[in-house]
NUTOR-309346 format. One record per residue: residue in three letters; y negated, x negated, z negated of N, C-alpha, C in turn. Coordinates in steps of 0.02 Angstrom, whole numbers, plus 50000, padded with zeros to 5 digits. Atoms other than C-alpha are relative to their C-alpha. Layout:
N
{"ALA", {Y, X, Z}, {Y, X, Z}, {Y, X, Z}}
...
***
This chain:
142
{"MET", {49969, 49965, 49946}, {47801, 47136, 50500}, {50048, 50054, 49974}}
{"ALA", {49952, 49952, 50026}, {47938, 47222, 50400}, {49965, 50060, 49969}}
{"SER", {50038, 49944, 50030}, {47810, 47326, 50303}, {49970, 50044, 50054}}
{"ARG", {50029, 49961, 49945}, {47725, 47378, 50464}, {50053, 50040, 50036}}
{"ALA", {49945, 49964, 49968}, {47892, 47425, 50542}, {50023, 50058, 49957}}
{"SER", {49981, 49946, 50046}, {47936, 47527, 50388}, {49950, 50057, 50002}}
{"GLU", {50053, 49949, 49996}, {47769, 47617, 50394}, {50005, 50038, 50066}}
{"ALA", {49994, 49968, 49934}, {47792, 47651, 50581}, {50060, 50047, 50002}}
{"ALA", {49940, 49958, 50002}, {47968, 47719, 50552}, {49986, 50064, 49960}}
{"SER", {50014, 49941, 50041}, {47904, 47836, 50416}, {49953, 50049, 50034}}
{"LYS", {50044, 49955, 49962}, {47774, 47906, 50536}, {50041, 50045, 50047}}
{"VAL", {49960, 49960, 49953}, {47910, 47965, 50656}, {50059, 50034, 49967}}
{"ALA", {49946, 49970, 50039}, {48040, 48006, 50525}, {49973, 50012, 49929}}
{"PRO", {50036, 49989, 50064}, {47941, 48085, 50381}, {50045, 49998, 49938}}
{"GLU", {49955, 50005, 50058}, {48097, 48088, 50270}, {50001, 49930, 49971}}
{"LEU", {50004, 50069, 50025}, {48070, 47900, 50253}, {49935, 49987, 49962}}
{"ALA", {50066, 50010, 50029}, {47891, 47922, 50191}, {50000, 50018, 49926}}
{"SER", {49998, 49989, 50072}, {47918, 47907, 50005}, {49995, 49934, 49964}}
{"ASP", {50004, 50061, 50040}, {47866, 47778, 49878}, {50058, 49997, 49950}}
{"ARG", {49940, 49999, 50044}, {48028, 47824, 49787}, {50064, 49981, 50038}}
{"LEU", {49944, 50025, 49961}, {48138, 47755, 49925}, {49989, 49926, 50014}}
{"SER", {50005, 50070, 49979}, {48175, 47573, 49961}, {50062, 49982, 50040}}
{"ALA", {49944, 50026, 49961}, {48287, 47475, 50076}, {49997, 49924, 49995}}
{"SER", {49999, 50073, 49999}, {48344, 47296, 50073}, {50005, 49977, 50072}}
{"LEU", {49999, 50028, 49933}, {48319, 47188, 50225}, {50021, 49927, 49994}}
{"LEU", {49973, 50068, 50001}, {48420, 47030, 50253}, {49993, 49970, 50069}}
{"PHE", {50002, 50039, 49939}, {48371, 46908, 50390}, {50053, 49945, 49990}}
{"THR", {49945, 50045, 50011}, {48530, 46809, 50411}, {50026, 49972, 50067}}
{"SER", {49972, 50033, 49941}, {48638, 46711, 50533}, {50043, 50048, 50041}}
{"ASP", {49955, 49964, 49957}, {48736, 46777, 50679}, {50071, 50001, 49970}}
{"GLU", {49933, 50007, 50030}, {48893, 46715, 50591}, {50009, 50051, 49943}}
{"GLU", {49995, 49953, 50056}, {48856, 46820, 50436}, {50003, 50072, 50025}}
{"VAL", {50000, 49931, 49973}, {48818, 46978, 50536}, {50066, 50014, 50034}}
{"HIS", {49934, 49992, 49969}, {48978, 46951, 50636}, {50052, 50015, 49946}}
{"ALA", {49952, 49989, 50055}, {49076, 46940, 50473}, {49990, 50070, 49969}}
{"LEU", {50013, 49934, 50027}, {48991, 47097, 50406}, {50025, 50055, 50048}}
{"ASN", {49979, 49952, 49950}, {49026, 47190, 50568}, {50077, 50006, 50000}}
{"ARG", {49927, 50001, 50002}, {49209, 47139, 50559}, {50026, 50035, 49936}}
{"GLU", {49977, 49973, 50064}, {49227, 47184, 50374}, {49986, 50074, 49992}}
{"TRP", {50021, 49932, 50015}, {49132, 47348, 50368}, {50007, 50049, 50057}}
{"ARG", {49995, 49955, 49942}, {49145, 47417, 50545}, {50063, 49988, 50041}}
{"GLU", {49938, 50018, 49965}, {49310, 47337, 50599}, {49987, 49984, 50074}}
{"LYS", {50017, 50023, 49933}, {49222, 47267, 50753}, {49991, 49925, 49996}}
{"ASP", {49999, 50073, 50004}, {49260, 47083, 50776}, {49956, 49971, 50055}}
{"LYS", {50048, 50027, 49952}, {49103, 47041, 50872}, {49932, 49998, 49967}}
{"PRO", {50068, 50003, 50028}, {48924, 46993, 50836}, {49959, 50060, 50023}}
{"THR", {50048, 49948, 49981}, {48782, 47118, 50844}, {49932, 49978, 49974}}
{"ASN", {50067, 50022, 50020}, {48595, 47109, 50818}, {49977, 50028, 49933}}
{"VAL", {50021, 49970, 50063}, {48571, 47228, 50671}, {50054, 50047, 49975}}
{"LEU", {49953, 49953, 50032}, {48681, 47323, 50549}, {49962, 50038, 49945}}
{"SER", {50029, 49958, 50053}, {48633, 47465, 50433}, {50056, 50027, 49957}}
{"PHE", {49951, 49976, 50048}, {48726, 47516, 50277}, {49966, 50052, 49955}}
{"PRO", {50033, 49947, 50040}, {48663, 47685, 50212}, {50033, 50008, 49931}}
{"MET", {49975, 49988, 50067}, {48680, 47721, 50027}, {50000, 50075, 49984}}
{"ILE", {50000, 49927, 50009}, {48640, 47908, 50040}, {50005, 50032, 50069}}
{"ASP", {49992, 49968, 49935}, {48683, 48031, 50176}, {49936, 50039, 50018}}
{"ARG", {50059, 49966, 49975}, {48556, 48124, 50282}, {49985, 50065, 49962}}
{"GLU", {50010, 49937, 50036}, {48582, 48290, 50194}, {49968, 49987, 49931}}
{"THR", {50028, 50018, 50065}, {48546, 48210, 50025}, {49928, 49976, 50008}}
{"LEU", {50067, 50026, 49987}, {48395, 48119, 50096}, {49951, 50058, 50012}}
{"LEU", {50044, 49945, 49982}, {48322, 48280, 50167}, {49990, 50049, 49942}}
{"SER", {50007, 49953, 50056}, {48351, 48378, 50006}, {49970, 49969, 49937}}
{"ARG", {50029, 50034, 50058}, {48272, 48250, 49889}, {49935, 50033, 49979}}
{"ALA", {50064, 49976, 50026}, {48133, 48313, 49777}, {49948, 49945, 50007}}
{"PRO", {50052, 50051, 49991}, {47968, 48224, 49813}, {49988, 49958, 49938}}
{"ASP", {50012, 50037, 50062}, {47953, 48174, 49631}, {50066, 49979, 49967}}
{"GLY", {49935, 50019, 50026}, {48138, 48132, 49612}, {50003, 49926, 49982}}
{"PRO", {49992, 50070, 50020}, {48207, 47966, 49553}, {49995, 49952, 50059}}
{"HIS", {50000, 50052, 49949}, {48189, 47804, 49647}, {50071, 49990, 50024}}
{"GLU", {49933, 50010, 49972}, {48336, 47778, 49765}, {49998, 49945, 50052}}
{"LEU", {49991, 50049, 49948}, {48398, 47637, 49872}, {50030, 50035, 50061}}
{"LEU", {49979, 49967, 49938}, {48411, 47707, 50048}, {50060, 49963, 50031}}
{"GLY", {49945, 50040, 49974}, {48524, 47564, 50101}, {49979, 49930, 50017}}
{"ASP", {50010, 50070, 49983}, {48536, 47390, 50172}, {49998, 49992, 50076}}
{"ILE", {50004, 50018, 49930}, {48490, 47316, 50340}, {50011, 49924, 50004}}
{"ALA", {49988, 50072, 49988}, {48557, 47148, 50401}, {49982, 49986, 50073}}
{"LEU", {50023, 50017, 49933}, {48471, 47070, 50551}, {50022, 49929, 50017}}
{"ALA", {49976, 50065, 49978}, {48551, 46927, 50646}, {49942, 49963, 50034}}
{"TRP", {50062, 50032, 49977}, {48402, 46812, 50667}, {50008, 49962, 50066}}
{"GLU", {49991, 50038, 49937}, {48474, 46699, 50803}, {50007, 50047, 50059}}
{"THR", {49993, 49951, 49946}, {48526, 46848, 50909}, {49934, 50033, 50015}}
{"CYS", {50066, 49970, 49991}, {48357, 46928, 50881}, {49955, 49953, 50042}}
{"ARG", {50041, 50049, 49964}, {48271, 46769, 50941}, {50022, 49993, 50073}}
{"HIS", {49974, 50007, 49932}, {48384, 46751, 51093}, {49986, 50062, 50042}}
{"GLU", {50014, 49938, 49964}, {48365, 46934, 51142}, {49926, 50004, 50019}}
{"ALA", {50072, 49999, 49985}, {48176, 46920, 51129}, {49984, 49952, 50057}}
{"ASP", {50010, 50049, 49946}, {48178, 46764, 51238}, {50024, 50029, 50067}}
{"ASP", {49972, 49971, 49938}, {48289, 46852, 51367}, {49956, 50055, 50028}}
{"LYS", {50042, 49944, 49979}, {48171, 47001, 51371}, {49928, 49977, 50015}}
{"GLY", {50068, 50025, 49990}, {48015, 46891, 51376}, {49949, 50033, 49955}}
{"ILE", {50045, 49968, 50048}, {47941, 46973, 51222}, {49996, 49957, 49937}}
{"ALA", {50008, 50036, 50063}, {47879, 46908, 51055}, {50057, 50017, 49953}}
{"VAL", {49945, 49988, 50046}, {48018, 46886, 50929}, {49979, 50048, 49944}}
{"GLU", {50024, 49955, 50052}, {47910, 46978, 50801}, {50005, 50073, 50024}}
{"HIS", {49996, 49932, 49974}, {47906, 47130, 50916}, {50073, 50024, 50002}}
{"HIS", {49929, 49981, 49997}, {48094, 47128, 50941}, {50027, 50012, 49929}}
{"ALA", {49978, 49991, 50069}, {48124, 47106, 50754}, {49973, 50067, 49973}}
{"ALA", {50028, 49935, 50022}, {48007, 47254, 50720}, {50042, 50057, 50029}}
{"HIS", {49959, 49948, 49969}, {48109, 47357, 50843}, {50067, 50006, 49963}}
{"LEU", {49936, 49998, 50034}, {48272, 47310, 50757}, {49994, 50028, 49929}}
{"ILE", {50012, 49973, 50068}, {48199, 47351, 50585}, {49991, 50076, 50005}}
{"VAL", {50010, 49928, 49991}, {48139, 47522, 50646}, {50068, 50033, 50016}}
{"HIS", {49934, 49974, 49982}, {48310, 47550, 50725}, {50045, 50005, 49938}}
{"GLY", {49959, 49999, 50061}, {48397, 47503, 50562}, {49978, 50053, 49951}}
{"LEU", {50025, 49949, 50046}, {48285, 47616, 50458}, {50018, 50070, 50024}}
{"LEU", {49981, 49934, 49974}, {48318, 47763, 50572}, {50075, 50013, 49988}}
{"HIS", {49929, 49992, 50018}, {48505, 47732, 50549}, {50007, 50017, 49926}}
{"LEU", {49996, 49985, 50072}, {48478, 47731, 50360}, {49979, 50072, 49986}}
{"ALA", {50022, 49930, 50008}, {48392, 47901, 50381}, {50049, 50049, 50031}}
{"GLY", {49949, 49956, 49973}, {48547, 47968, 50467}, {49999, 50011, 50075}}
{"HIS", {50002, 49994, 49927}, {48499, 47952, 50650}, {50054, 49954, 50029}}
{"ASP", {49952, 50044, 49967}, {48627, 47882, 50770}, {49994, 50007, 50076}}
{"HIS", {50003, 50001, 49927}, {48657, 47849, 50954}, {50069, 50003, 50031}}
{"ILE", {49932, 49993, 49974}, {48839, 47893, 50978}, {50001, 50052, 50057}}
{"ASP", {50006, 49947, 49950}, {48807, 48056, 51072}, {49938, 49985, 50044}}
{"PRO", {50057, 50015, 49956}, {48693, 48035, 51225}, {49935, 50036, 49982}}
{"ASP", {50061, 49964, 50020}, {48572, 48171, 51166}, {49969, 49970, 49937}}
{"ASP", {50024, 50032, 50060}, {48560, 48090, 50995}, {49970, 49932, 50016}}
{"ALA", {50026, 50065, 49980}, {48535, 47921, 51078}, {49930, 50007, 50030}}
{"ASP", {50066, 49989, 49971}, {48390, 47990, 51180}, {49949, 50017, 49947}}
{"ALA", {50046, 49981, 50054}, {48312, 48067, 51025}, {49982, 49940, 49957}}
{"MET", {50013, 50059, 50041}, {48331, 47906, 50925}, {49956, 49951, 50037}}
{"GLU", {50042, 50044, 49960}, {48258, 47802, 51067}, {49928, 50025, 50001}}
{"ALA", {50068, 49972, 49998}, {48109, 47920, 51077}, {49964, 49986, 49934}}
{"LEU", {50031, 50016, 50065}, {48077, 47896, 50890}, {49981, 49926, 49996}}
{"GLU", {50013, 50072, 50001}, {48089, 47707, 50909}, {49939, 49984, 50044}}
{"ILE", {50055, 50012, 49954}, {47970, 47707, 51058}, {49934, 50021, 49968}}
{"LYS", {50061, 49974, 50032}, {47844, 47813, 50964}, {49979, 49956, 49940}}
{"ALA", {50015, 50042, 50058}, {47856, 47707, 50806}, {49971, 49933, 50023}}
{"LEU", {50024, 50065, 49976}, {47834, 47545, 50902}, {49932, 50006, 50033}}
{"ALA", {50066, 49990, 49969}, {47689, 47616, 51002}, {49945, 50002, 49947}}
{"SER", {50050, 49998, 50054}, {47600, 47649, 50837}, {49984, 49931, 49973}}
{"MET", {50011, 50069, 50020}, {47616, 47462, 50805}, {49970, 49959, 50058}}
{"GLY", {50025, 50036, 49941}, {47550, 47417, 50979}, {50054, 49961, 50036}}
{"ILE", {49943, 50034, 49968}, {47723, 47365, 51040}, {50025, 50043, 50057}}
{"ASP", {49977, 49965, 49941}, {47781, 47412, 51213}, {50070, 50029, 49991}}
{"ASN", {49934, 49967, 49997}, {47931, 47524, 51247}, {50054, 49947, 50011}}
{"PRO", {49949, 50052, 49993}, {48082, 47411, 51218}, {50055, 50018, 50050}}
{"TYR", {49947, 49978, 49955}, {48191, 47513, 51335}, {49977, 49999, 50073}}
{"GLY", {50026, 50005, 49932}, {48078, 47499, 51487}, {50000, 50064, 50038}}
{"ASN", {50003, 49936, 49966}, {48095, 47683, 51527}, {49936, 50037, 49980}}
{"VAL", {50061, 49962, 50015}, {47956, 47811, 51526}, {50016, 50062, 49962}}
***
């Protein structure tokens, strides 16, 4: 599932399509993600997924195709929250996890959802990536 999500993300964000980039993915507990969120984002609350980029978007976009191997960053997914959210939405946990992985990878590529226009653009990329995996629009909008 993680490989398929990575491939889908690279289809909609071509800057991710490189065999010289890697990302770490940690499936962990809600407690651990809460602690990471508190430590690194100063938000004392749980969340479903966190991304920790190692390179900025400008550097990512200016990389030479034959450049050195680089770690794009780390993604931590709160497995219990993922499972509960999937149950609440009535979807397969694998589909929700794929969505969160795509979401995390797009964050590592420098996309965000702070500004409403950026949020719409990022959602559109997620929807397109998930559709390529045969997964329905997670936002329920058209």
